[in-house]
Chimera marker file (.cmm) of the C-alpha trace (Angstrom):
<marker_set name="trace">
<marker id="1" x="145.896" y="64.908" z="45.030" r="1" g="1" b="0" radius="0.5"/>
<marker id="2" x="147.234" y="61.434" z="45.672" r="1" g="1" b="0" radius="0.5"/>
<marker id="3" x="146.689" y="59.738" z="49.013" r="1" g="1" b="0" radius="0.5"/>
<marker id="4" x="149.005" y="56.894" z="50.036" r="1" g="1" b="0" radius="0.5"/>
<marker id="5" x="148.984" y="54.353" z="52.918" r="1" g="1" b="0" radius="0.5"/>
<marker id="6" x="145.393" y="53.379" z="52.175" r="1" g="1" b="0" radius="0.5"/>
<marker id="7" x="146.198" y="49.655" z="52.264" r="1" g="1" b="0" radius="0.5"/>
<marker id="8" x="144.227" y="47.758" z="54.937" r="1" g="1" b="0" radius="0.5"/>
<marker id="9" x="141.779" y="50.663" z="55.292" r="1" g="1" b="0" radius="0.5"/>
<marker id="10" x="138.654" y="48.898" z="54.068" r="1" g="1" b="0" radius="0.5"/>
<marker id="11" x="136.367" y="51.848" z="54.795" r="1" g="1" b="0" radius="0.5"/>
<marker id="12" x="138.585" y="54.494" z="53.137" r="1" g="1" b="0" radius="0.5"/>
<marker id="13" x="136.203" y="55.144" z="50.223" r="1" g="1" b="0" radius="0.5"/>
<marker id="14" x="133.258" y="55.413" z="52.600" r="1" g="1" b="0" radius="0.5"/>
<marker id="15" x="135.218" y="57.857" z="54.791" r="1" g="1" b="0" radius="0.5"/>
<marker id="16" x="136.182" y="60.228" z="51.967" r="1" g="1" b="0" radius="0.5"/>
<marker id="17" x="132.588" y="60.171" z="50.655" r="1" g="1" b="0" radius="0.5"/>
<marker id="18" x="131.203" y="61.006" z="54.106" r="1" g="1" b="0" radius="0.5"/>
<marker id="19" x="133.684" y="63.853" z="54.583" r="1" g="1" b="0" radius="0.5"/>
<marker id="20" x="132.945" y="65.366" z="51.168" r="1" g="1" b="0" radius="0.5"/>
<marker id="21" x="129.181" y="65.103" z="51.731" r="1" g="1" b="0" radius="0.5"/>
<marker id="22" x="129.483" y="66.721" z="55.150" r="1" g="1" b="0" radius="0.5"/>
<marker id="23" x="131.475" y="69.609" z="53.635" r="1" g="1" b="0" radius="0.5"/>
<marker id="24" x="129.024" y="69.992" z="50.732" r="1" g="1" b="0" radius="0.5"/>
<marker id="25" x="131.426" y="69.115" z="47.939" r="1" g="1" b="0" radius="0.5"/>
<marker id="26" x="131.547" y="66.341" z="45.386" r="1" g="1" b="0" radius="0.5"/>
<marker id="27" x="134.491" y="64.002" z="45.056" r="1" g="1" b="0" radius="0.5"/>
<marker id="28" x="136.065" y="62.222" z="42.118" r="1" g="1" b="0" radius="0.5"/>
<marker id="29" x="138.409" y="59.393" z="43.024" r="1" g="1" b="0" radius="0.5"/>
<marker id="30" x="139.852" y="56.125" z="41.828" r="1" g="1" b="0" radius="0.5"/>
<marker id="31" x="142.229" y="53.530" z="43.187" r="1" g="1" b="0" radius="0.5"/>
<marker id="32" x="145.605" y="53.730" z="41.466" r="1" g="1" b="0" radius="0.5"/>
<marker id="33" x="147.056" y="50.773" z="43.356" r="1" g="1" b="0" radius="0.5"/>
<marker id="34" x="146.340" y="48.758" z="46.465" r="1" g="1" b="0" radius="0.5"/>
<marker id="35" x="147.953" y="51.512" z="48.524" r="1" g="1" b="0" radius="0.5"/>
<marker id="36" x="147.077" y="54.751" z="46.659" r="1" g="1" b="0" radius="0.5"/>
<marker id="37" x="144.027" y="56.775" z="45.605" r="1" g="1" b="0" radius="0.5"/>
<marker id="38" x="143.788" y="59.725" z="43.262" r="1" g="1" b="0" radius="0.5"/>
<marker id="39" x="141.285" y="62.151" z="44.801" r="1" g="1" b="0" radius="0.5"/>
<marker id="40" x="139.856" y="65.352" z="43.298" r="1" g="1" b="0" radius="0.5"/>
<marker id="41" x="137.552" y="67.658" z="45.253" r="1" g="1" b="0" radius="0.5"/>
<marker id="42" x="134.809" y="69.058" z="43.029" r="1" g="1" b="0" radius="0.5"/>
<marker id="43" x="132.717" y="72.196" z="43.623" r="1" g="1" b="0" radius="0.5"/>
<marker id="44" x="128.953" y="71.609" z="43.785" r="1" g="1" b="0" radius="0.5"/>
<marker id="45" x="127.139" y="74.382" z="41.955" r="1" g="1" b="0" radius="0.5"/>
<marker id="46" x="124.401" y="74.662" z="44.585" r="1" g="1" b="0" radius="0.5"/>
<marker id="47" x="126.857" y="74.994" z="47.486" r="1" g="1" b="0" radius="0.5"/>
<marker id="48" x="128.172" y="78.519" z="48.055" r="1" g="1" b="0" radius="0.5"/>
<marker id="49" x="130.918" y="77.376" z="50.469" r="1" g="1" b="0" radius="0.5"/>
<marker id="50" x="134.499" y="76.920" z="49.306" r="1" g="1" b="0" radius="0.5"/>
<marker id="51" x="134.009" y="78.895" z="46.070" r="1" g="1" b="0" radius="0.5"/>
<marker id="52" x="137.364" y="79.789" z="44.547" r="1" g="1" b="0" radius="0.5"/>
<marker id="53" x="137.881" y="83.082" z="42.747" r="1" g="1" b="0" radius="0.5"/>
<marker id="54" x="139.935" y="83.566" z="39.626" r="1" g="1" b="0" radius="0.5"/>
<marker id="55" x="142.891" y="85.785" z="38.811" r="1" g="1" b="0" radius="0.5"/>
<marker id="56" x="140.903" y="88.224" z="36.699" r="1" g="1" b="0" radius="0.5"/>
<marker id="57" x="137.814" y="90.326" z="37.356" r="1" g="1" b="0" radius="0.5"/>
<marker id="58" x="134.586" y="90.473" z="35.369" r="1" g="1" b="0" radius="0.5"/>
<marker id="59" x="133.900" y="93.518" z="33.188" r="1" g="1" b="0" radius="0.5"/>
<marker id="60" x="132.016" y="95.188" z="36.039" r="1" g="1" b="0" radius="0.5"/>
<marker id="61" x="135.028" y="94.802" z="38.377" r="1" g="1" b="0" radius="0.5"/>
<marker id="62" x="133.678" y="91.959" z="40.522" r="1" g="1" b="0" radius="0.5"/>
<marker id="63" x="135.942" y="88.941" z="41.062" r="1" g="1" b="0" radius="0.5"/>
<marker id="64" x="135.407" y="86.082" z="38.635" r="1" g="1" b="0" radius="0.5"/>
<marker id="65" x="134.249" y="82.750" z="40.068" r="1" g="1" b="0" radius="0.5"/>
<marker id="66" x="136.135" y="79.570" z="39.230" r="1" g="1" b="0" radius="0.5"/>
<marker id="67" x="134.532" y="76.139" z="39.407" r="1" g="1" b="0" radius="0.5"/>
<marker id="68" x="137.069" y="74.864" z="41.938" r="1" g="1" b="0" radius="0.5"/>
<marker id="69" x="137.507" y="74.289" z="45.659" r="1" g="1" b="0" radius="0.5"/>
<marker id="70" x="139.417" y="76.973" z="47.566" r="1" g="1" b="0" radius="0.5"/>
<marker id="71" x="142.295" y="76.636" z="50.044" r="1" g="1" b="0" radius="0.5"/>
<marker id="72" x="139.899" y="76.453" z="53.011" r="1" g="1" b="0" radius="0.5"/>
<marker id="73" x="137.996" y="73.554" z="51.428" r="1" g="1" b="0" radius="0.5"/>
<marker id="74" x="141.156" y="71.494" z="51.004" r="1" g="1" b="0" radius="0.5"/>
<marker id="75" x="142.192" y="72.390" z="54.549" r="1" g="1" b="0" radius="0.5"/>
<marker id="76" x="138.844" y="71.260" z="55.999" r="1" g="1" b="0" radius="0.5"/>
<marker id="77" x="138.804" y="68.046" z="53.933" r="1" g="1" b="0" radius="0.5"/>
<marker id="78" x="142.342" y="67.031" z="54.911" r="1" g="1" b="0" radius="0.5"/>
<marker id="79" x="141.794" y="67.988" z="58.562" r="1" g="1" b="0" radius="0.5"/>
<marker id="80" x="138.735" y="65.722" z="58.723" r="1" g="1" b="0" radius="0.5"/>
<marker id="81" x="140.573" y="62.924" z="56.887" r="1" g="1" b="0" radius="0.5"/>
<marker id="82" x="143.581" y="63.112" z="59.224" r="1" g="1" b="0" radius="0.5"/>
<marker id="83" x="141.247" y="62.868" z="62.237" r="1" g="1" b="0" radius="0.5"/>
<marker id="84" x="140.304" y="59.401" z="60.990" r="1" g="1" b="0" radius="0.5"/>
<marker id="85" x="143.643" y="58.252" z="59.538" r="1" g="1" b="0" radius="0.5"/>
<marker id="86" x="146.675" y="60.018" z="61.009" r="1" g="1" b="0" radius="0.5"/>
<marker id="87" x="149.215" y="57.966" z="59.013" r="1" g="1" b="0" radius="0.5"/>
<marker id="88" x="148.195" y="58.905" z="55.454" r="1" g="1" b="0" radius="0.5"/>
<marker id="89" x="150.756" y="60.404" z="53.094" r="1" g="1" b="0" radius="0.5"/>
<marker id="90" x="149.243" y="63.045" z="50.809" r="1" g="1" b="0" radius="0.5"/>
<marker id="91" x="150.736" y="64.615" z="47.674" r="1" g="1" b="0" radius="0.5"/>
<marker id="92" x="149.105" y="67.810" z="46.452" r="1" g="1" b="0" radius="0.5"/>
<marker id="93" x="149.893" y="70.256" z="43.678" r="1" g="1" b="0" radius="0.5"/>
<marker id="94" x="148.869" y="73.886" z="43.619" r="1" g="1" b="0" radius="0.5"/>
<marker id="95" x="150.071" y="76.208" z="40.929" r="1" g="1" b="0" radius="0.5"/>
<marker id="96" x="153.675" y="75.111" z="40.310" r="1" g="1" b="0" radius="0.5"/>
<marker id="97" x="154.278" y="73.813" z="43.831" r="1" g="1" b="0" radius="0.5"/>
<marker id="98" x="154.051" y="70.171" z="44.902" r="1" g="1" b="0" radius="0.5"/>
<marker id="99" x="153.618" y="69.552" z="48.607" r="1" g="1" b="0" radius="0.5"/>
<marker id="100" x="153.880" y="66.278" z="50.509" r="1" g="1" b="0" radius="0.5"/>
<marker id="101" x="152.302" y="65.666" z="53.897" r="1" g="1" b="0" radius="0.5"/>
<marker id="102" x="153.808" y="62.549" z="55.483" r="1" g="1" b="0" radius="0.5"/>
<marker id="103" x="151.267" y="62.284" z="58.323" r="1" g="1" b="0" radius="0.5"/>
<marker id="104" x="148.869" y="64.351" z="60.450" r="1" g="1" b="0" radius="0.5"/>
<marker id="105" x="151.638" y="66.180" z="62.329" r="1" g="1" b="0" radius="0.5"/>
<marker id="106" x="153.425" y="67.056" z="59.092" r="1" g="1" b="0" radius="0.5"/>
<marker id="107" x="150.150" y="68.392" z="57.646" r="1" g="1" b="0" radius="0.5"/>
<marker id="108" x="149.524" y="70.576" z="60.710" r="1" g="1" b="0" radius="0.5"/>
<marker id="109" x="153.059" y="71.939" z="60.443" r="1" g="1" b="0" radius="0.5"/>
<marker id="110" x="153.167" y="72.639" z="56.689" r="1" g="1" b="0" radius="0.5"/>
<marker id="111" x="149.612" y="73.506" z="55.662" r="1" g="1" b="0" radius="0.5"/>
<marker id="112" x="149.385" y="77.040" z="57.150" r="1" g="1" b="0" radius="0.5"/>
<marker id="113" x="152.367" y="78.111" z="55.027" r="1" g="1" b="0" radius="0.5"/>
<marker id="114" x="150.605" y="77.069" z="51.818" r="1" g="1" b="0" radius="0.5"/>
<marker id="115" x="148.129" y="79.920" z="52.353" r="1" g="1" b="0" radius="0.5"/>
<marker id="116" x="150.731" y="82.392" z="51.131" r="1" g="1" b="0" radius="0.5"/>
<marker id="117" x="151.633" y="80.650" z="47.879" r="1" g="1" b="0" radius="0.5"/>
<marker id="118" x="151.142" y="83.118" z="45.027" r="1" g="1" b="0" radius="0.5"/>
<marker id="119" x="148.792" y="81.648" z="42.445" r="1" g="1" b="0" radius="0.5"/>
<marker id="120" x="148.484" y="84.980" z="40.639" r="1" g="1" b="0" radius="0.5"/>
<marker id="121" x="151.186" y="86.760" z="38.722" r="1" g="1" b="0" radius="0.5"/>
<marker id="122" x="154.125" y="88.913" z="39.812" r="1" g="1" b="0" radius="0.5"/>
<marker id="123" x="152.270" y="92.003" z="38.639" r="1" g="1" b="0" radius="0.5"/>
<marker id="124" x="148.960" y="91.046" z="40.261" r="1" g="1" b="0" radius="0.5"/>
<marker id="125" x="149.749" y="88.593" z="43.080" r="1" g="1" b="0" radius="0.5"/>
<marker id="126" x="146.980" y="86.474" z="44.574" r="1" g="1" b="0" radius="0.5"/>
<marker id="127" x="147.720" y="84.324" z="47.604" r="1" g="1" b="0" radius="0.5"/>
<marker id="128" x="145.937" y="80.989" z="47.696" r="1" g="1" b="0" radius="0.5"/>
<marker id="129" x="144.127" y="81.861" z="50.950" r="1" g="1" b="0" radius="0.5"/>
<marker id="130" x="142.745" y="85.055" z="49.383" r="1" g="1" b="0" radius="0.5"/>
<marker id="131" x="141.387" y="83.380" z="46.254" r="1" g="1" b="0" radius="0.5"/>
<marker id="132" x="137.925" y="82.563" z="47.580" r="1" g="1" b="0" radius="0.5"/>
<marker id="133" x="134.445" y="83.817" z="48.429" r="1" g="1" b="0" radius="0.5"/>
<marker id="134" x="133.810" y="81.515" z="51.387" r="1" g="1" b="0" radius="0.5"/>
<marker id="135" x="134.399" y="84.056" z="54.151" r="1" g="1" b="0" radius="0.5"/>
<marker id="136" x="136.953" y="81.890" z="55.983" r="1" g="1" b="0" radius="0.5"/>
<marker id="137" x="139.868" y="84.157" z="55.142" r="1" g="1" b="0" radius="0.5"/>
<marker id="138" x="142.688" y="84.341" z="57.632" r="1" g="1" b="0" radius="0.5"/>
<marker id="139" x="143.379" y="87.913" z="58.678" r="1" g="1" b="0" radius="0.5"/>
<marker id="140" x="146.962" y="88.473" z="59.696" r="1" g="1" b="0" radius="0.5"/>
<marker id="141" x="146.495" y="92.217" z="60.068" r="1" g="1" b="0" radius="0.5"/>
<marker id="142" x="145.243" y="94.907" z="57.778" r="1" g="1" b="0" radius="0.5"/>
<marker id="143" x="146.531" y="98.191" z="56.491" r="1" g="1" b="0" radius="0.5"/>
<marker id="144" x="143.757" y="99.939" z="58.481" r="1" g="1" b="0" radius="0.5"/>
<marker id="145" x="145.270" y="98.593" z="61.724" r="1" g="1" b="0" radius="0.5"/>
<marker id="146" x="148.254" y="100.881" z="61.178" r="1" g="1" b="0" radius="0.5"/>
<marker id="147" x="146.399" y="104.006" z="62.401" r="1" g="1" b="0" radius="0.5"/>
<marker id="148" x="147.421" y="106.788" z="62.744" r="1" g="1" b="0" radius="0.5"/>
<marker id="149" x="150.255" y="106.056" z="60.255" r="1" g="1" b="0" radius="0.5"/>
<marker id="150" x="148.019" y="104.849" z="57.441" r="1" g="1" b="0" radius="0.5"/>
<marker id="151" x="150.266" y="104.647" z="54.380" r="1" g="1" b="0" radius="0.5"/>
<marker id="152" x="148.525" y="104.466" z="51.015" r="1" g="1" b="0" radius="0.5"/>
<marker id="153" x="151.602" y="104.380" z="48.812" r="1" g="1" b="0" radius="0.5"/>
<marker id="154" x="155.338" y="103.947" z="49.075" r="1" g="1" b="0" radius="0.5"/>
<marker id="155" x="158.493" y="103.955" z="46.971" r="1" g="1" b="0" radius="0.5"/>
<marker id="156" x="160.476" y="100.746" z="46.631" r="1" g="1" b="0" radius="0.5"/>
<marker id="157" x="163.901" y="100.459" z="45.001" r="1" g="1" b="0" radius="0.5"/>
<marker id="158" x="165.063" y="97.621" z="42.761" r="1" g="1" b="0" radius="0.5"/>
<marker id="159" x="167.578" y="96.669" z="45.453" r="1" g="1" b="0" radius="0.5"/>
<marker id="160" x="164.830" y="96.380" z="48.120" r="1" g="1" b="0" radius="0.5"/>
<marker id="161" x="162.755" y="94.198" z="45.812" r="1" g="1" b="0" radius="0.5"/>
<marker id="162" x="165.762" y="91.954" z="45.174" r="1" g="1" b="0" radius="0.5"/>
<marker id="163" x="166.576" y="91.735" z="48.912" r="1" g="1" b="0" radius="0.5"/>
<marker id="164" x="162.976" y="90.657" z="49.626" r="1" g="1" b="0" radius="0.5"/>
<marker id="165" x="162.883" y="87.776" z="47.151" r="1" g="1" b="0" radius="0.5"/>
<marker id="166" x="161.219" y="89.853" z="44.397" r="1" g="1" b="0" radius="0.5"/>
<marker id="167" x="158.023" y="90.218" z="46.421" r="1" g="1" b="0" radius="0.5"/>
<marker id="168" x="155.735" y="92.641" z="44.568" r="1" g="1" b="0" radius="0.5"/>
<marker id="169" x="152.727" y="92.417" z="46.884" r="1" g="1" b="0" radius="0.5"/>
<marker id="170" x="151.427" y="95.921" z="47.710" r="1" g="1" b="0" radius="0.5"/>
<marker id="171" x="150.311" y="94.786" z="51.184" r="1" g="1" b="0" radius="0.5"/>
<marker id="172" x="153.801" y="93.444" z="51.907" r="1" g="1" b="0" radius="0.5"/>
<marker id="173" x="155.505" y="96.710" z="50.994" r="1" g="1" b="0" radius="0.5"/>
<marker id="174" x="152.964" y="98.934" z="52.760" r="1" g="1" b="0" radius="0.5"/>
<marker id="175" x="153.329" y="96.879" z="55.936" r="1" g="1" b="0" radius="0.5"/>
<marker id="176" x="157.117" y="96.808" z="55.642" r="1" g="1" b="0" radius="0.5"/>
<marker id="177" x="157.445" y="100.542" z="55.001" r="1" g="1" b="0" radius="0.5"/>
<marker id="178" x="155.021" y="101.455" z="57.795" r="1" g="1" b="0" radius="0.5"/>
<marker id="179" x="157.027" y="99.315" z="60.262" r="1" g="1" b="0" radius="0.5"/>
<marker id="180" x="160.146" y="101.361" z="59.461" r="1" g="1" b="0" radius="0.5"/>
<marker id="181" x="158.412" y="104.657" z="60.313" r="1" g="1" b="0" radius="0.5"/>
<link id1="1" id2="2" r="1" g="1" b="0" radius="0.2"/>
<link id1="2" id2="3" r="1" g="1" b="0" radius="0.2"/>
<link id1="3" id2="4" r="1" g="1" b="0" radius="0.2"/>
<link id1="4" id2="5" r="1" g="1" b="0" radius="0.2"/>
<link id1="5" id2="6" r="1" g="1" b="0" radius="0.2"/>
<link id1="6" id2="7" r="1" g="1" b="0" radius="0.2"/>
<link id1="7" id2="8" r="1" g="1" b="0" radius="0.2"/>
<link id1="8" id2="9" r="1" g="1" b="0" radius="0.2"/>
<link id1="9" id2="10" r="1" g="1" b="0" radius="0.2"/>
<link id1="10" id2="11" r="1" g="1" b="0" radius="0.2"/>
<link id1="11" id2="12" r="1" g="1" b="0" radius="0.2"/>
<link id1="12" id2="13" r="1" g="1" b="0" radius="0.2"/>
<link id1="13" id2="14" r="1" g="1" b="0" radius="0.2"/>
<link id1="14" id2="15" r="1" g="1" b="0" radius="0.2"/>
<link id1="15" id2="16" r="1" g="1" b="0" radius="0.2"/>
<link id1="16" id2="17" r="1" g="1" b="0" radius="0.2"/>
<link id1="17" id2="18" r="1" g="1" b="0" radius="0.2"/>
<link id1="18" id2="19" r="1" g="1" b="0" radius="0.2"/>
<link id1="19" id2="20" r="1" g="1" b="0" radius="0.2"/>
<link id1="20" id2="21" r="1" g="1" b="0" radius="0.2"/>
<link id1="21" id2="22" r="1" g="1" b="0" radius="0.2"/>
<link id1="22" id2="23" r="1" g="1" b="0" radius="0.2"/>
<link id1="23" id2="24" r="1" g="1" b="0" radius="0.2"/>
<link id1="24" id2="25" r="1" g="1" b="0" radius="0.2"/>
<link id1="25" id2="26" r="1" g="1" b="0" radius="0.2"/>
<link id1="26" id2="27" r="1" g="1" b="0" radius="0.2"/>
<link id1="27" id2="28" r="1" g="1" b="0" radius="0.2"/>
<link id1="28" id2="29" r="1" g="1" b="0" radius="0.2"/>
<link id1="29" id2="30" r="1" g="1" b="0" radius="0.2"/>
<link id1="30" id2="31" r="1" g="1" b="0" radius="0.2"/>
<link id1="31" id2="32" r="1" g="1" b="0" radius="0.2"/>
<link id1="32" id2="33" r="1" g="1" b="0" radius="0.2"/>
<link id1="33" id2="34" r="1" g="1" b="0" radius="0.2"/>
<link id1="34" id2="35" r="1" g="1" b="0" radius="0.2"/>
<link id1="35" id2="36" r="1" g="1" b="0" radius="0.2"/>
<link id1="36" id2="37" r="1" g="1" b="0" radius="0.2"/>
<link id1="37" id2="38" r="1" g="1" b="0" radius="0.2"/>
<link id1="38" id2="39" r="1" g="1" b="0" radius="0.2"/>
<link id1="39" id2="40" r="1" g="1" b="0" radius="0.2"/>
<link id1="40" id2="41" r="1" g="1" b="0" radius="0.2"/>
<link id1="41" id2="42" r="1" g="1" b="0" radius="0.2"/>
<link id1="42" id2="43" r="1" g="1" b="0" radius="0.2"/>
<link id1="43" id2="44" r="1" g="1" b="0" radius="0.2"/>
<link id1="44" id2="45" r="1" g="1" b="0" radius="0.2"/>
<link id1="45" id2="46" r="1" g="1" b="0" radius="0.2"/>
<link id1="46" id2="47" r="1" g="1" b="0" radius="0.2"/>
<link id1="47" id2="48" r="1" g="1" b="0" radius="0.2"/>
<link id1="48" id2="49" r="1" g="1" b="0" radius="0.2"/>
<link id1="49" id2="50" r="1" g="1" b="0" radius="0.2"/>
<link id1="50" id2="51" r="1" g="1" b="0" radius="0.2"/>
<link id1="51" id2="52" r="1" g="1" b="0" radius="0.2"/>
<link id1="52" id2="53" r="1" g="1" b="0" radius="0.2"/>
<link id1="53" id2="54" r="1" g="1" b="0" radius="0.2"/>
<link id1="54" id2="55" r="1" g="1" b="0" radius="0.2"/>
<link id1="55" id2="56" r="1" g="1" b="0" radius="0.2"/>
<link id1="56" id2="57" r="1" g="1" b="0" radius="0.2"/>
<link id1="57" id2="58" r="1" g="1" b="0" radius="0.2"/>
<link id1="58" id2="59" r="1" g="1" b="0" radius="0.2"/>
<link id1="59" id2="60" r="1" g="1" b="0" radius="0.2"/>
<link id1="60" id2="61" r="1" g="1" b="0" radius="0.2"/>
<link id1="61" id2="62" r="1" g="1" b="0" radius="0.2"/>
<link id1="62" id2="63" r="1" g="1" b="0" radius="0.2"/>
<link id1="63" id2="64" r="1" g="1" b="0" radius="0.2"/>
<link id1="64" id2="65" r="1" g="1" b="0" radius="0.2"/>
<link id1="65" id2="66" r="1" g="1" b="0" radius="0.2"/>
<link id1="66" id2="67" r="1" g="1" b="0" radius="0.2"/>
<link id1="67" id2="68" r="1" g="1" b="0" radius="0.2"/>
<link id1="68" id2="69" r="1" g="1" b="0" radius="0.2"/>
<link id1="69" id2="70" r="1" g="1" b="0" radius="0.2"/>
<link id1="70" id2="71" r="1" g="1" b="0" radius="0.2"/>
<link id1="71" id2="72" r="1" g="1" b="0" radius="0.2"/>
<link id1="72" id2="73" r="1" g="1" b="0" radius="0.2"/>
<link id1="73" id2="74" r="1" g="1" b="0" radius="0.2"/>
<link id1="74" id2="75" r="1" g="1" b="0" radius="0.2"/>
<link id1="75" id2="76" r="1" g="1" b="0" radius="0.2"/>
<link id1="76" id2="77" r="1" g="1" b="0" radius="0.2"/>
<link id1="77" id2="78" r="1" g="1" b="0" radius="0.2"/>
<link id1="78" id2="79" r="1" g="1" b="0" radius="0.2"/>
<link id1="79" id2="80" r="1" g="1" b="0" radius="0.2"/>
<link id1="80" id2="81" r="1" g="1" b="0" radius="0.2"/>
<link id1="81" id2="82" r="1" g="1" b="0" radius="0.2"/>
<link id1="82" id2="83" r="1" g="1" b="0" radius="0.2"/>
<link id1="83" id2="84" r="1" g="1" b="0" radius="0.2"/>
<link id1="84" id2="85" r="1" g="1" b="0" radius="0.2"/>
<link id1="85" id2="86" r="1" g="1" b="0" radius="0.2"/>
<link id1="86" id2="87" r="1" g="1" b="0" radius="0.2"/>
<link id1="87" id2="88" r="1" g="1" b="0" radius="0.2"/>
<link id1="88" id2="89" r="1" g="1" b="0" radius="0.2"/>
<link id1="89" id2="90" r="1" g="1" b="0" radius="0.2"/>
<link id1="90" id2="91" r="1" g="1" b="0" radius="0.2"/>
<link id1="91" id2="92" r="1" g="1" b="0" radius="0.2"/>
<link id1="92" id2="93" r="1" g="1" b="0" radius="0.2"/>
<link id1="93" id2="94" r="1" g="1" b="0" radius="0.2"/>
<link id1="94" id2="95" r="1" g="1" b="0" radius="0.2"/>
<link id1="95" id2="96" r="1" g="1" b="0" radius="0.2"/>
<link id1="96" id2="97" r="1" g="1" b="0" radius="0.2"/>
<link id1="97" id2="98" r="1" g="1" b="0" radius="0.2"/>
<link id1="98" id2="99" r="1" g="1" b="0" radius="0.2"/>
<link id1="99" id2="100" r="1" g="1" b="0" radius="0.2"/>
<link id1="100" id2="101" r="1" g="1" b="0" radius="0.2"/>
<link id1="101" id2="102" r="1" g="1" b="0" radius="0.2"/>
<link id1="102" id2="103" r="1" g="1" b="0" radius="0.2"/>
<link id1="103" id2="104" r="1" g="1" b="0" radius="0.2"/>
<link id1="104" id2="105" r="1" g="1" b="0" radius="0.2"/>
<link id1="105" id2="106" r="1" g="1" b="0" radius="0.2"/>
<link id1="106" id2="107" r="1" g="1" b="0" radius="0.2"/>
<link id1="107" id2="108" r="1" g="1" b="0" radius="0.2"/>
<link id1="108" id2="109" r="1" g="1" b="0" radius="0.2"/>
<link id1="109" id2="110" r="1" g="1" b="0" radius="0.2"/>
<link id1="110" id2="111" r="1" g="1" b="0" radius="0.2"/>
<link id1="111" id2="112" r="1" g="1" b="0" radius="0.2"/>
<link id1="112" id2="113" r="1" g="1" b="0" radius="0.2"/>
<link id1="113" id2="114" r="1" g="1" b="0" radius="0.2"/>
<link id1="114" id2="115" r="1" g="1" b="0" radius="0.2"/>
<link id1="115" id2="116" r="1" g="1" b="0" radius="0.2"/>
<link id1="116" id2="117" r="1" g="1" b="0" radius="0.2"/>
<link id1="117" id2="118" r="1" g="1" b="0" radius="0.2"/>
<link id1="118" id2="119" r="1" g="1" b="0" radius="0.2"/>
<link id1="119" id2="120" r="1" g="1" b="0" radius="0.2"/>
<link id1="120" id2="121" r="1" g="1" b="0" radius="0.2"/>
<link id1="121" id2="122" r="1" g="1" b="0" radius="0.2"/>
<link id1="122" id2="123" r="1" g="1" b="0" radius="0.2"/>
<link id1="123" id2="124" r="1" g="1" b="0" radius="0.2"/>
<link id1="124" id2="125" r="1" g="1" b="0" radius="0.2"/>
<link id1="125" id2="126" r="1" g="1" b="0" radius="0.2"/>
<link id1="126" id2="127" r="1" g="1" b="0" radius="0.2"/>
<link id1="127" id2="128" r="1" g="1" b="0" radius="0.2"/>
<link id1="128" id2="129" r="1" g="1" b="0" radius="0.2"/>
<link id1="129" id2="130" r="1" g="1" b="0" radius="0.2"/>
<link id1="130" id2="131" r="1" g="1" b="0" radius="0.2"/>
<link id1="131" id2="132" r="1" g="1" b="0" radius="0.2"/>
<link id1="132" id2="133" r="1" g="1" b="0" radius="0.2"/>
<link id1="133" id2="134" r="1" g="1" b="0" radius="0.2"/>
<link id1="134" id2="135" r="1" g="1" b="0" radius="0.2"/>
<link id1="135" id2="136" r="1" g="1" b="0" radius="0.2"/>
<link id1="136" id2="137" r="1" g="1" b="0" radius="0.2"/>
<link id1="137" id2="138" r="1" g="1" b="0" radius="0.2"/>
<link id1="138" id2="139" r="1" g="1" b="0" radius="0.2"/>
<link id1="139" id2="140" r="1" g="1" b="0" radius="0.2"/>
<link id1="140" id2="141" r="1" g="1" b="0" radius="0.2"/>
<link id1="141" id2="142" r="1" g="1" b="0" radius="0.2"/>
<link id1="142" id2="143" r="1" g="1" b="0" radius="0.2"/>
<link id1="143" id2="144" r="1" g="1" b="0" radius="0.2"/>
<link id1="144" id2="145" r="1" g="1" b="0" radius="0.2"/>
<link id1="145" id2="146" r="1" g="1" b="0" radius="0.2"/>
<link id1="146" id2="147" r="1" g="1" b="0" radius="0.2"/>
<link id1="147" id2="148" r="1" g="1" b="0" radius="0.2"/>
<link id1="148" id2="149" r="1" g="1" b="0" radius="0.2"/>
<link id1="149" id2="150" r="1" g="1" b="0" radius="0.2"/>
<link id1="150" id2="151" r="1" g="1" b="0" radius="0.2"/>
<link id1="151" id2="152" r="1" g="1" b="0" radius="0.2"/>
<link id1="152" id2="153" r="1" g="1" b="0" radius="0.2"/>
<link id1="153" id2="154" r="1" g="1" b="0" radius="0.2"/>
<link id1="154" id2="155" r="1" g="1" b="0" radius="0.2"/>
<link id1="155" id2="156" r="1" g="1" b="0" radius="0.2"/>
<link id1="156" id2="157" r="1" g="1" b="0" radius="0.2"/>
<link id1="157" id2="158" r="1" g="1" b="0" radius="0.2"/>
<link id1="158" id2="159" r="1" g="1" b="0" radius="0.2"/>
<link id1="159" id2="160" r="1" g="1" b="0" radius="0.2"/>
<link id1="160" id2="161" r="1" g="1" b="0" radius="0.2"/>
<link id1="161" id2="162" r="1" g="1" b="0" radius="0.2"/>
<link id1="162" id2="163" r="1" g="1" b="0" radius="0.2"/>
<link id1="163" id2="164" r="1" g="1" b="0" radius="0.2"/>
<link id1="164" id2="165" r="1" g="1" b="0" radius="0.2"/>
<link id1="165" id2="166" r="1" g="1" b="0" radius="0.2"/>
<link id1="166" id2="167" r="1" g="1" b="0" radius="0.2"/>
<link id1="167" id2="168" r="1" g="1" b="0" radius="0.2"/>
<link id1="168" id2="169" r="1" g="1" b="0" radius="0.2"/>
<link id1="169" id2="170" r="1" g="1" b="0" radius="0.2"/>
<link id1="170" id2="171" r="1" g="1" b="0" radius="0.2"/>
<link id1="171" id2="172" r="1" g="1" b="0" radius="0.2"/>
<link id1="172" id2="173" r="1" g="1" b="0" radius="0.2"/>
<link id1="173" id2="174" r="1" g="1" b="0" radius="0.2"/>
<link id1="174" id2="175" r="1" g="1" b="0" radius="0.2"/>
<link id1="175" id2="176" r="1" g="1" b="0" radius="0.2"/>
<link id1="176" id2="177" r="1" g="1" b="0" radius="0.2"/>
<link id1="177" id2="178" r="1" g="1" b="0" radius="0.2"/>
<link id1="178" id2="179" r="1" g="1" b="0" radius="0.2"/>
<link id1="179" id2="180" r="1" g="1" b="0" radius="0.2"/>
<link id1="180" id2="181" r="1" g="1" b="0" radius="0.2"/>
</marker_set>
């Protein structure tokens, strides 16, 4: 990510180091200009928190670990950073999406929506918030909460898929179809 408006913040490097140490992650950064830093959050092998999972499973069916920081780790880092400097402008990229946070309020408004960005495929979707082992997942409701109308499968037409922005998530369709009944 790139962090702008760092000019006249003499303790910026110290602040990002303290935040990353507190969260148990490493940090790789360099000053691009007098007003911008390139910052990369790095997973520490010994820290189990903020472990991201991959798109594919291991041969035994367990999710594959990726040496990267998950959505919750970025959220916690940026939340702590914005508590210190509310006027920073942050550019991030995840998957094929670039997101800009113009200040603390903009971050608080936009960041929750990034949880639902699909970083998987259309056939096997994986939302960014679900791609981790850290146990900080946001639960917006589960299929089990639909008792006694627990639907395990449903039929979806091409037209319905088109009308719903080509969403192929099984959870989406099960929730949508159960709401109709």
